[in-house]
LOVOFI-140046 format. One record per atom (N, C-alpha, C, O): z, y negated, x negated; residue in one letter. Coordinates in steps of 0.05 Angstrom, whole numbers, padded with zeros to 5 digits, always signed. Layout:
N
ZYXa/...
This chain:
73
-00384+00312+00024v/-00359+00295+00041v/-00359+00267+00034v/-00362+00262+00010v/-00357+00249+00049r/-00359+00220+00043r/-00327+00213+00038r/-00306+00223+00046r/-00334+00198+00026s/-00306+00180+00013s/-00306+00156+00020s/-00327+00144+00026s/-00284+00144+00021t/-00278+00112+00029t/-00268+00101+00009t/-00254+00115-00005t/-00272+00077+00002q/-00256+00059-00016q/-00228+00055+00003q/-00228+00051+00027q/-00203+00057-00016v/-00174+00049-00006v/-00159+00035-00028v/-00160+00038-00052v/-00144+00017-00011e/-00125+00008-00033e/-00097+00000-00019e/-00097-00017+00000e/-00078+00010-00025i/-00050+00015-00012i/-00033-00001-00032i/-00033+00009-00055i/-00019-00024-00029s/-00003-00040-00046s/+00021-00050-00020s/+00020-00051+00004s/+00046-00056-00043v/+00072-00071-00029v/+00073-00092-00035v/+00069-00100-00058v/+00081-00109-00012h/+00082-00136-00017h/+00109-00150-00008h/+00126-00134+00001h/+00118-00178-00011t/+00136-00183-00004t/+00130-00199+00017t/+00108-00210+00017t/+00147-00205+00037l/+00144-00216+00067l/+00126-00244+00060l/+00104-00248+00070l/+00138-00260+00045d/+00114-00287+00031d/+00088-00278+00025d/+00071-00296+00023d/+00081-00253+00023g/+00053-00244+00004g/+00056-00236-00020g/+00039-00220-00027g/+00076-00242-00039g/+00072-00240-00065g/+00069-00204-00068g/+00077-00188-00052g/+00055-00198-00092s/+00044-00177-00101s/+00074-00162-00112s/+00092-00172-00126s/+00074-00139-00103v/+00098-00118-00113v/+00091-00100-00130v/+00097-00100-00154v/+00075-00082-00115r/+00064-00061-00136r/+00034-00050-00117r/+00030-00053-00093r/+00019-00038-00135r/-00007-00029-00127r/+00000+00000-00126r/+00009+00009-00148r/-00001+00017-00109l/+00007+00046-00103l/-00015+00056-00105l/-00013+00072-00124l/-00045+00055-00093f/-00063+00071-00100f/-00089+00057-00093f/-00091+00045-00073f/-00109+00060-00112s/-00136+00042-00111s/-00158+00065-00119s/-00161+00073-00142s/-00173+00072-00098g/-00197+00094-00106g/-00211+00099-00081g/-00209+00085-00061g/-00225+00122-00082h/-00236+00131-00063h/-00219+00159-00049h/-00210+00178-00061h/-00218+00154-00022q/-00207+00177-00008q/-00228+00194+00011q/-00245+00181+00023q/-00227+00218+00013s/-00238+00232+00036s/-00224+00229+00060s/-00201+00222+00063s/-00239+00236+00076a/-00234+00237+00111a/-00209+00252+00115a/-00205+00272+00101a/-00192+00244+00135g/-00165+00266+00142g/-00142+00248+00133g/-00145+00227+00119g/-00120+00257+00141p/-00093+00249+00133p/-00091+00250+00104p/-00100+00269+00090p/-00077+00226+00095q/-00073+00221+00066q/-00036+00216+00064q/-00023+00207+00083q/-00024+00222+00042t/+00000+00208+00036t/+00000+00195+00011t/-00012+00203-00009t/+00014+00174+00011q/+00023+00158-00011q/+00054+00155-00006q/+00062+00154+00017q/+00073+00155-00030t/+00098+00150-00033t/+00098+00128-00052t/+00082+00121-00070t/+00127+00115-00040w/+00133+00089-00055w/+00166+00093-00064w/+00185+00092-00048w/+00168+00098-00090d/+00199+00099-00099d/+00213+00076-00096d/+00238+00079-00100d/+00207+00053-00090g/+00221+00033-00087g/+00221+00013-00120g/+00239-00002-00125g/+00201+00018-00134r/+00199+00002-00158r/+00177-00017-00152r/+00161-00016-00133r/+00180-00036-00170d/+00156-00056-00174d/+00140-00047-00193d/+00142-00024-00201d/+00121-00064-00202g/+00097-00062-00226g/+00111-00052-00250g/+00104-00032-00264g/+00128-00065-00253q/+00146-00057-00282q/+00160-00037-00282q/+00173-00033-00303q/+00163-00019-00261g/+00187-00002-00261g/+00214-00008-00256g/+00232+00006-00264g/+00218-00029-00242q/+00244-00041-00239q/+00249-00041-00204q/+00234-00053-00190q/+00272-00025-00194l/+00281-00027-00166l/+00274-00053-00158l/+00274-00073-00172l/+00266-00050-00133v/+00264-00081-00114v/+00290-00084-00105v/+00305-00065-00104v/+00297-00106-00099p/+00319-00115-00083p/+00322-00100-00055p/+00300-00096-00044p/+00342-00093-00044p/+00342-00086-00008p/+00328-00107+00005p/+00330-00130-00002p/+00313-00098+00024g/+00301-00122+00042g/+00277-00109+00056g/+00273-00085+00055g/+00262-00127+00067l/+00243-00114+00078l/+00216-00126+00067l/+00215-00150+00062l/+00195-00111+00063y/+00170-00110+00050y/+00141-00104+00074y/+00142-00099+00099y/+00123-00106+00060l/+00097-00103+00071l/+00080-00077+00061l/+00071-00078+00038l/+00075-00059+00073l/+00060-00040+00059l/+00031-00050+00071l/+00030-00055+00096l/+00009-00054+00055r/-00015-00061+00059r/-00037-00039+00054r/-00037-00028+00032r/-00055-00032+00074a/-00080-00016+00069a/-00106-00029+00076a/-00117-00036+00097a/-00113-00030+00050d/-00145-00043+00054d/-00161-00019+00049d/-00159-00002+00032d/-00179-00022+00069v/-00201+00008+00075v/-00228-00009+00075v/-00229-00030+00088v/-00247+00000+00061q/-00277-00008+00060q/-00292+00014+00071q/-00292+00036+00060q/-00307+00011+00094t/-00325+00032+00106t/-00348+00026+00113t/-00353+00002+00113t/-00366+00041+00119e/-00392+00038+00123e/-00396+00015+00151e/-00417+00002+00154e/-00373+00011+00169e/-00373-00001+00189e/-00358-00030+00185e/-00353-00041+00206e/-00351-00043+00161g/-00337-00056+00149g/-00306-00053+00137g/-00291-00034+00138g/-00303-00078+00127s/-00269-00073+00119s/-00249-00079+00143s/-00253-00092+00164s/-00225-00064+00132f/-00204-00066+00150f/-00175-00069+00130f/-00170-00056+00111f/-00163-00086+00140s/-00132-00088+00131s/-00113-00081+00154s/-00116-00090+00176s/-00090-00064+00146r/-00066-00059+00161r/-00041-00069+00149r/-00041-00066+00124r/-00025-00077+00156l/+00004-00084+00149l/+00028-00064+00165l/+00028-00057+00188l/+00046-00059+00147h/+00059-00041+00158h/+00095-00048+00149h/+00101-00042+00126h/+00114-00056+00163p/+00136-00066+00152p/+00146-00043+00141p/+00140-00021+00149p/+00164-00048+00117v/+00180-00023+00100v/+00207-00034+00094v/+00210-00054+00080v/+00225-00020+00105a/+00256-00031+00098a/+00263-00014+00075a/+00257+00009+00074a/+00278-00030+00053v/+00297-00013+00033v/+00317-00017+00032v/+00322-00040+00037v/+00336-00001+00026a/+00363+00002+00030a/+00372+00020+00007a/+00358+00039-00001a/+00395+00013-00003y/+00410+00025-00027y/+00437+00035-00016y/+00453+00045-00031y/
C-alpha cells in the first residue's frame, strides 16, 4: 500500500499559522481530521473565518488546497 505525505493546517485569513492538525503519511482513500477550534497553545480561537490548508506531495507533484472554515460559539 502506497502512502502520500500530507500536512493539514489551520490559518488566519491573512495567512498566519493557527495550528498544525496533521503531518505525516496517509494511505489512499478517504481520510478525516477534526479541529476542536483551538490554536497551537490549546486556547480557543476567536470566532470568525479561518482557512484549512491541505498540502499533499505525490509522485505527480505537490498540491495545496484551501477551504474556508467558520468558527462560532
